[in-house]
C-alpha positions as CSV (number, residue, x, y, z in Angstrom):
1,M,31.8,20.5,-29.5
2,N,34.2,17.7,-30.2
3,L,33.3,14.0,-29.9
4,H,35.1,13.6,-26.1
5,T,33.3,16.6,-25.0
6,Y,30.0,15.3,-25.8
7,I,30.5,11.8,-24.7
8,I,31.4,13.5,-21.0
9,L,28.2,15.9,-21.1
10,C,26.0,12.7,-21.9
11,L,27.7,10.7,-19.1
12,L,27.3,13.3,-16.6
13,L,23.6,13.7,-17.8
14,L,23.1,10.0,-17.2
15,L,24.7,10.1,-13.5
16,S,23.0,13.3,-12.4
17,I,19.8,11.4,-13.4
18,A,20.7,8.4,-11.6
19,L,21.9,10.1,-8.8
20,S,18.4,12.2,-8.3
21,A,16.2,8.8,-9.3
22,V,13.4,8.3,-6.4
23,T,13.6,5.2,-4.7
24,T,11.1,3.6,-2.7
25,V,11.3,2.1,0.9
26,P,12.3,-1.5,1.1
27,S,8.8,-2.9,2.2
28,V,5.5,-1.9,3.5
29,D,3.0,-3.8,5.8
30,L,-0.1,-2.9,4.6
31,Q,-1.9,-4.1,7.3
32,R,-0.1,-1.6,9.5
33,Y,-0.4,1.2,7.0
34,L,-4.4,1.0,7.0
35,G,-5.9,3.5,9.0
36,R,-5.8,7.5,9.6
37,W,-3.4,9.5,8.6
38,Y,-3.1,13.1,8.9
39,Q,-1.6,15.5,6.1
40,F,1.4,17.4,7.9
41,A,2.5,18.9,4.6
42,Y,2.4,18.9,0.8
43,F,3.5,20.6,-2.3
44,P,0.5,22.1,-3.1
45,N,-1.3,20.9,-6.4
46,N,-4.2,21.4,-8.5
47,F,-6.7,18.5,-7.6
48,Q,-6.5,19.2,-4.0
49,P,-8.6,21.5,-2.1
50,K,-7.0,24.6,-0.5
51,D,-7.4,26.4,2.7
52,C,-8.5,22.8,4.5
53,G,-8.2,23.4,8.6
54,L,-7.3,19.7,8.3
55,T,-6.7,16.8,6.0
56,T,-6.9,13.1,6.8
57,A,-6.8,10.1,4.4
58,D,-8.3,6.9,5.7
59,Y,-7.0,3.8,4.4
60,S,-9.0,0.2,4.3
61,L,-9.5,-3.1,2.3
62,D,-12.0,-3.8,0.2
63,K,-13.6,-7.4,-0.1
64,K,-11.0,-8.2,-3.0
65,G,-8.4,-6.8,-1.5
66,K,-7.8,-3.2,-3.0
67,I,-7.2,-0.4,-1.0
68,I,-10.1,2.2,-0.4
69,V,-8.8,5.8,0.0
70,N,-10.8,8.3,1.8
71,N,-9.5,11.8,1.7
72,T,-11.3,14.5,3.7
73,C,-10.5,18.3,3.7
74,Y,-12.3,19.5,6.6
75,Q,-13.0,23.5,7.0
76,D,-11.9,23.6,10.7
77,K,-8.5,22.4,12.5
78,A,-10.8,20.1,14.8
79,G,-12.1,18.0,11.9
80,N,-16.0,18.5,12.8
81,I,-16.7,20.4,9.1
82,I,-16.2,18.5,5.7
83,K,-15.3,20.8,3.0
84,K,-14.8,18.1,0.7
85,Q,-14.1,14.2,0.3
86,A,-12.5,12.3,-2.4
87,L,-12.8,8.3,-2.5
88,G,-10.4,6.2,-4.6
89,K,-8.7,3.0,-5.0
90,A,-5.2,2.1,-4.8
91,Y,-3.5,-1.2,-5.4
92,P,0.4,-1.9,-4.9
93,I,2.2,-2.5,-8.3
94,D,4.7,-5.0,-7.0
95,K,5.6,-7.2,-4.1
96,S,7.1,-4.3,-1.5
97,N,4.0,-2.5,-1.2
98,S,5.7,0.5,-1.3
99,K,4.5,1.8,-5.2
100,L,1.3,1.9,-5.6
101,K,-1.3,2.8,-8.4
102,V,-4.4,5.1,-6.8
103,S,-7.4,6.4,-9.0
104,F,-9.8,8.8,-7.6
105,F,-11.5,9.5,-10.9
106,W,-11.6,6.3,-13.9
107,P,-9.5,5.8,-16.0
108,F,-7.0,8.3,-14.6
109,K,-4.2,6.9,-12.3
110,G,-1.1,8.0,-10.5
111,D,1.8,6.8,-8.8
112,Y,1.9,6.7,-5.2
113,W,5.2,5.9,-4.1
114,I,6.1,5.7,-0.3
115,V,9.6,6.9,-0.1
116,M,10.0,7.5,3.9
117,L,8.3,5.2,6.0
118,D,8.9,5.6,10.0
119,K,10.0,2.3,11.5
120,D,6.8,2.6,13.6
121,Y,4.5,3.9,11.1
122,R,4.1,7.1,12.8
123,Y,4.8,9.1,9.9
124,V,5.4,8.8,6.0
125,V,6.5,10.6,3.0
126,V,5.0,10.1,-0.4
127,S,5.9,11.2,-3.9
128,E,6.3,10.2,-7.1
129,P,9.2,9.7,-9.9
130,K,9.2,13.0,-11.0
131,Q,9.2,14.6,-7.3
132,K,5.9,16.8,-8.8
133,Y,4.0,15.8,-5.8
134,L,4.9,15.3,-2.4
135,W,2.6,14.5,1.1
136,I,4.0,14.2,4.6
137,L,1.5,12.1,6.7
138,S,1.5,11.6,10.4
139,R,-0.6,9.4,12.4
140,T,-1.6,12.6,14.4
141,P,-1.9,16.2,13.4
142,D,1.2,17.6,15.0
143,M,4.8,16.4,14.5
144,D,7.6,16.1,16.4
145,K,10.6,18.6,15.6
146,A,13.2,16.0,15.7
147,D,10.9,14.0,12.9
148,Y,10.3,16.9,10.8
149,S,14.0,17.7,10.9
150,R,14.9,14.2,9.8
151,I,12.1,13.9,6.9
152,N,13.4,17.4,5.7
153,S,17.1,16.2,5.5
154,F,15.7,13.3,3.4
155,L,13.7,15.5,1.3
156,V,16.7,17.8,0.7
157,K,19.2,14.9,0.0
158,G,16.8,13.5,-2.6
159,G,16.4,16.4,-4.1
160,W,12.7,17.5,-3.7
161,D,12.7,21.4,-3.2
162,I,11.4,21.7,0.3
163,S,10.7,25.9,-0.5
164,K,7.4,24.2,-1.9
165,L,6.3,22.6,1.1
166,E,3.0,23.8,2.7
167,I,2.8,23.0,6.3
168,Q,-0.9,22.4,7.7
169,G,-0.1,20.6,10.9
170,S,1.9,22.2,14.0
171,I,5.5,21.1,15.0
172,K,5.9,20.4,18.8
């Protein structure tokens, strides 16, 4: 391979990396973000319980201003029987509040990046820089078909593999 071909290949590689870089929303109002979210869909992973009828994430602030995270997996879709809970803490790593670190087990921390957020805070898409993990959260267990379609288009354009999505909620 000659030098010109090598340089062109390197530039193409760098361009593809730059184009697929995960970006977050410009800003998040933490006060509006707090409260209950329902897991509508997610990329299955090895740290979340399987076969939950319903999964919620409740966010609140502690006295020091850190975010308390309470993830709950319910056996039933009505959310009456708790199967498992995970308590953690999160904190923003920049002034936008769209990039956070979250920990459920000290000293391990993970990235929690808000990559899409409805202007009325009805739904949010959370991922991380490598696009290995993804959650679609909603203020209700169900999601409007138009909203879900908008999210899917965003994810495809951003390079996420939506074939890995496991839907937990219902599309209305």
